[in-house]
C-alpha positions in Angstrom: 44.9 -37.1 39.7 44.1 -34.0 41.3 40.3 -33.6 42.6 39.8 -30.0 40.4 41.1 -32.2 37.3 39.0 -35.1 38.3 35.6 -32.3 38.3 37.1 -30.8 35.4 37.2 -34.2 33.5 33.3 -34.8 34.9 31.7 -31.6 33.9 33.6 -32.0 30.3 32.1 -35.2 29.8 28.3 -34.3 30.9 28.8 -31.6 28.7 29.9 -33.5 25.9 26.9 -36.2 26.6 24.4 -33.2 26.1 25.8 -31.8 23.1 25.5 -35.3 21.3 22.2 -35.8 23.4 21.0 -32.5 21.4 22.6 -33.3 18.0 20.4 -36.5 17.8 17.3 -35.3 18.7 17.6 -32.6 16.4 18.8 -35.3 13.9 15.4 -37.2 14.6 13.0 -34.6 14.9 11.7 -34.1 12.0 10.9 -30.6 10.4 7.4 -29.5 10.0 5.9 -29.2 6.4 6.4 -26.0 5.0 3.6 -24.6 2.5 3.5 -21.3 1.0 0.2 -19.7 -0.6 0.6 -16.6 -3.0 -1.8 -13.5 -2.9 -1.6 -11.0 -5.4 -2.9 -8.3 -2.2 -1.9 -5.3 -4.4 -4.6 -6.4 -7.2 -7.3 -6.7 -4.2 -6.3 -3.4 -2.6 -7.4 -2.0 -6.1 -10.1 -3.8 -6.5 -11.3 -2.7 -2.7 -10.2 1.5 -3.2 -12.8 1.1 -6.8 -15.3 -0.7 -4.4 -18.8 0.2 -2.4 -16.9 -0.3 0.2 -14.5 2.6 -0.2 -14.6 4.9 -3.3 -18.0 6.6 -2.0 -15.9 7.6 0.9 -13.3 9.2 -1.3 -15.7 10.9 -3.3 -17.1 12.1 -0.7 -13.9 13.7 0.3 -13.0 14.9 -2.8 -16.6 16.7 -3.2 -15.8 18.3 0.2 -12.6 19.8 -0.4 -13.8 21.0 -3.9 -16.9 22.8 -1.9 -14.0 24.0 0.7 -12.6 26.0 -1.8 -15.1 26.8 -4.3 -16.1 30.1 -2.9 -12.3 31.5 -3.0 -12.3 30.2 -6.8 -15.1 32.5 -7.4 -13.8 35.6 -5.8 -10.8 35.3 -7.9 -12.8 34.6 -11.1 -15.0 37.6 -10.4 -12.0 40.2 -8.9 -10.5 38.7 -12.2 -12.9 39.9 -14.4 -13.2 43.3 -12.7 -9.5 43.8 -13.6 -10.0 43.3 -16.9 -13.0 45.2 -17.5 -11.2 48.2 -15.6 -9.9 51.1 -16.4 -6.3 51.1 -15.4 -6.1 55.0 -14.5 -8.7 54.3 -12.1 -7.1 55.4 -8.7 -9.4 51.8 -7.3 -7.8 50.0 -10.0 -4.3 49.2 -7.6 -6.1 48.5 -5.0 -8.0 45.5 -6.8 -4.4 44.3 -8.0 -3.1 44.0 -4.7 -6.4 42.1 -3.8 -6.0 39.8 -6.7 -3.0 39.0 -5.5 -3.9 38.4 -1.8 -6.7 36.1 -2.6 -4.4 34.1 -5.1 -1.9 33.6 -2.3 -4.4 32.5 0.2 -5.8 30.2 -3.1 -2.5 28.2 -3.6 -2.0 28.2 0.4 -5.6 26.4 0.8 -5.0 24.1 -2.1 -1.9 23.1 -1.0 -3.3 22.3 2.3 -6.2 20.4 1.2 -4.3 18.3 -1.3 -2.0 17.1 1.7 -5.4 16.4 3.3 -6.7 14.6 0.5 -3.7 12.6 0.2 -3.4 11.8 3.6 -7.1 10.2 3.4 -6.8 8.4 0.6 -3.4 6.9 2.4 -5.9 6.1 5.2 -8.0 4.1 2.8 -5.3 2.2 0.9 -4.7 1.3 5.0 -7.5 0.3 5.1 -8.0 -2.0 2.3 -4.6 -3.4 2.8 -6.0 -4.8 6.3 -8.8 -6.1 5.2 -7.0 -7.8 2.0 -4.6 -9.3 4.1 -7.0 -10.8 7.0 -8.8 -12.1 4.1 -5.9 -13.9 2.4 -4.6 -14.9 5.8 -7.9 -16.5 7.2 -8.0 -18.6 3.6 -4.2 -19.4 3.9 -4.7 -21.1 7.2 -7.8 -22.8 6.6 -6.5 -24.3 3.3 -3.1 -25.4 5.6 -0.9 -23.1 4.6 2.2 -22.4 6.7 3.5 -18.9 4.8 1.5 -16.0 2.6 3.5 -14.2 0.5 2.2 -10.9 -1.3 3.1 -11.2 -4.8 2.6 -10.0 -8.4 2.2 -12.6 -11.1 5.8 -13.4 -12.5 4.7 -14.6 -15.6 2.8 -11.3 -16.5 5.2 -9.1 -19.0 6.3 -6.1 -17.7 5.2 -3.1 -20.6 8.0 -0.9 -21.3 6.4 1.6 -23.2 4.8 4.5 -20.9 6.8 3.0 -18.3 9.6 4.9 -16.2 12.6 2.9 -14.9 11.5 3.6 -11.3 8.2 2.0 -12.3 9.8 -0.9 -14.0 11.9 -1.3 -11.4 9.1 -1.4 -8.8 7.2 -3.8 -11.2 9.9 -6.1 -10.6 10.9 -5.9 -7.2 6.5 -6.8 -6.7 6.8 -10.3 -7.7 8.6 -11.6 -5.3 7.4 -15.5 -6.2 9.1 -16.1 -9.1 7.9 -20.0 -9.5 4.6 -21.4 -7.8 2.2 -23.7 -8.6 -0.9 -21.9 -10.1 -2.9 -24.0 -7.3 -1.5 -22.4 -4.5 -2.6 -18.8 -6.0 -5.3 -17.6 -3.7 -6.1 -14.5 -5.2 -9.0 -15.6 -6.6 -10.5 -17.5 -3.5 -10.2 -13.8 -1.6 -11.5 -11.8 -4.5 -14.1 -14.2 -4.2 -14.5 -14.2 -0.4 -14.9 -10.1 -1.0 -17.2 -9.6 -3.8 -14.7 -7.9 -6.1 -15.2 -10.1 -9.1 -17.0 -7.6 -10.6 -14.9 -4.5 -9.5 -12.7 -3.2 -12.6 -9.0 -2.7 -11.9 -6.1 -0.8 -14.3 -3.7 -2.6 -15.7 -0.6 -2.6 -13.3 2.4 -1.9 -15.9 0.5 0.9 -17.8 
């Protein structure tokens, strides 16, 4: 046998031994227990959005936006009243019409900008609510010894068709991630209690 052939056989033998040892190790090593908990984070988020933690800030923002656009609304209303009472033969009538159109255009632009601003503010508060719900649920799940935490609606809750669009029904189906789970592994109520949200009203998810 040539030297290089002898070396190759030794390398192959060592490789086979390592593979066999690795397979044995994998077979003998027990898998870690997998414990799965579920939390309806959507429900917790909605409660948070309606709670004293977040709802007052949203109302304050809405009031600020209404106050910002009100002067322009008042000008438009006053000028509209003047135009309705004015004589169309008056030389100043066309100037007032042009002024009204300018103000209305400004109003629509401001309204659009403020709508985007309000939507962004609400989105930021939704993220805040999600993070609060997630952190609370994760902490509770860890304390209870769970290794996985899944965000899911109650799969047994009926999806109402009336008033719903196909897209809404699809969204409701997709939100029911866990189709079967022991009730004791649902920690939603524990999270609601920890965040003091028991008395906060929420709307039906499928209405």
